[in-house]
N, C-alpha and C positions, 0 to 999 in steps of 0.2 A: 504494500500500500504506500501511497505517497504520504510523506510526513506532513502533518498539518501546517507546518511553517512554510512548506513549498506550494501549498494550494493557492490558487488565485483568490483574491478577496471577493470576487463576484460568484455567488452560488451557481448561477447559470453557466458561467465559464468553467466551473468545477465539473458540472454534469457533462458539458460538451467535451471536456478533456477526457472524461472516462469513456464515453460512448459516442463521441462526435464524429466518427468516420463511418462511411458507408458499410464497410465490412463488419465492424463491431456491432452495429445496429442489426444487421441481417443475421449475424451469428446469434445474438440475443433472441431475435424473432424465432429462430429455429429451436433454440434450447428451451424457450418458454413452453414448448409442447412436450418436453421430457428430455432425458439424457440422450446425447448423440455421440456417436463415434466419429473420429476424424474423417473417415471415408464418406460417411453420411453427410457431414457438413460440406465437404468438398463437392459432392454431387449436387447438393441443393443450392450452392452459391456459384452459379455460372459465371465464369470469368475470373475467379479468384485463383491466384497461384498458390502452390503448396507453401512457399516461403511466407507469403502474406498471411495465409491462414494460420500457420505455425506461430508467427510473430504476434498476430492478434490474440490468439488463444493464450499465449504466454503472458502477454500484457494484461489481459483480462483476469488471468489467474493471479498475477502479482498484485493487481488492484483489488483482489478479493471479490470480484463479481461472479466468477465461475470457480468450480472445483474440478480437479482432474483426478479421476480414480483409475488406478492401474490394477488389473486383475491378474493374479498369478496363474496364467494359463499359457499353453503353447499352441499357437503363437500368442504373445501377450495381447490383451485387450485393454484399451483405454477408452473411458467415457468421460464426457464433459457435461456438467450439469450446473444449474444455478446455485450459487451459495445463498445464504440468508440475505446478504446484501444485494445480490443479483435479483432475488425474488422481490425486493423492495422497489425494483425498477419496473416491475410488471405494469403498474398503472401508467407509467410514462409511455411504454411501448404500446399499450392498449389505446391510450389517448392519441398517439401518433397514427395508429391504424384507423381509428374512428375519423380523425381529421382527413386522412387520405381518402377514405371512402366518400366522405361528404364533398371533398374537393372534386373528385372524379364525377360525382353526381352533378355538381354545379357546372363544371366544364362540359359535361355531356349535353347540357341543355342549350349551350351556345351554338 
């Protein structure tokens, strides 16, 4: 997690810093429905590179938004799920989804 002294003074800027890029938001969207494996995320995120997905997942784990669970199997299985902090972002993502649906409805009338 980012030390409190390093967080921006604006709370909106803090939130944007945590989830403010396209891929992190879409990763959150996918994990909101339940734990996902790396391959599942890669397939659902058309256009994301393996490096960007890996970096995004690592950053989100470091920030405490997701948890990474490694199962002692052969081959190893790793799942990503929302942490308690990540769950607290559910209303934000749901509000973004609702706004997007409403916007598409308005634009569709024009």
